[in-house]
N, C-alpha and C positions, 0 to 999 in steps of 0.2 A: 719889593715883594717879602725877600726874608724875611724884612724887618719887622715888617707886619704880622708872620707867624710867630716870630717871636715874642713881640706886643702881646699879641693874643694869646699865646700859649703861656706870657709871664701873669696876664689878668686870669685866665683857667685857672693856676694853682693858687693865687690869690683866692679867688674865690670860693677853691673847694676847699682850702687850709679856713677861711672864715667860716664855710657851713659845718665843719668837721668841729670847729669850735662852739660856734653855737650848740650843737648836738650834744657833745662832751658836757656844756653848760646846765642844758635841761635834763640831761640823764643824773648828774649831782645833784641837782636840785629835785629830780622823784627819786632819787635813793635817798634823801634827808628825809623826805616826808615816810619812810618806811615803817618805824615806829608807830610812829599815828595811824598809819592806815592798819596794821597788825593789832591793834587794839579789839578787847572784846566789842560786842557792839556794834562796828564799824560794817555798814550793811556791804553783802556779797559784790554788786555791782561796783562799787568804790576798788576794791579788791582783784577783782578782773580787768577794771580797767588799767590799775596800776603796774599787774603783770604784763597784759597783753601789749603795753605801749614798750613797757623793758624789754619784751621779748623781741618782738618789731625790733627794735634798734639792735639788736647782739645779735640775733640770724640772719644769716647770708639771704634769705629770703626778701624780695624787694618790689614795690608796685616799678620804680623808675632803676634803669641803671645804677649800679653803685657809685661811679665818681657822684652822681646827683643825690645829694643828701638832702634835697627835699621833701620827698617823704618821709624821711625816718624825721625831721623836725618838726612837719605835719604832726602827727602821729604822736610824739612826745609832750608838742605843744596841748595837744588836744587832752591829751593823758593826764597830764599836768593840771591844766585849765579844770578838768572835770576832778578829779581827786581832791584838790584844792577847794573849788567849790561845796564838792559832797563833804568833806571833813570840816570844813566851816558851818555847814548848816545842821551837822551833826552837832559841833560844840554849841550850836545858838540854843538845838532843843533841847541838850543835857542841859540848858540852865536854864532854861524857862521849867525844866521839873522839875527844880533842887527850889 
């Protein structure tokens, strides 16, 4: 029985470490979009999504208990997808206007 708990403990640690690494990767991707988000003409909802997703990850309030980073990953992924699509749409619109 002790080896089962040891195995489960190791698996839990590996899962938490993997989730933390994924969350850090997403934060880095989102932060790299900082300059593009803060250019003039960027829609306000894009800026809000950018800051809310970063704030949710950094601040201590969570929808799920802290060792579970699924909610952070979902918020970061959603923010990254929304910001990326919004910036791509803005770039397309700017090219058409020229």
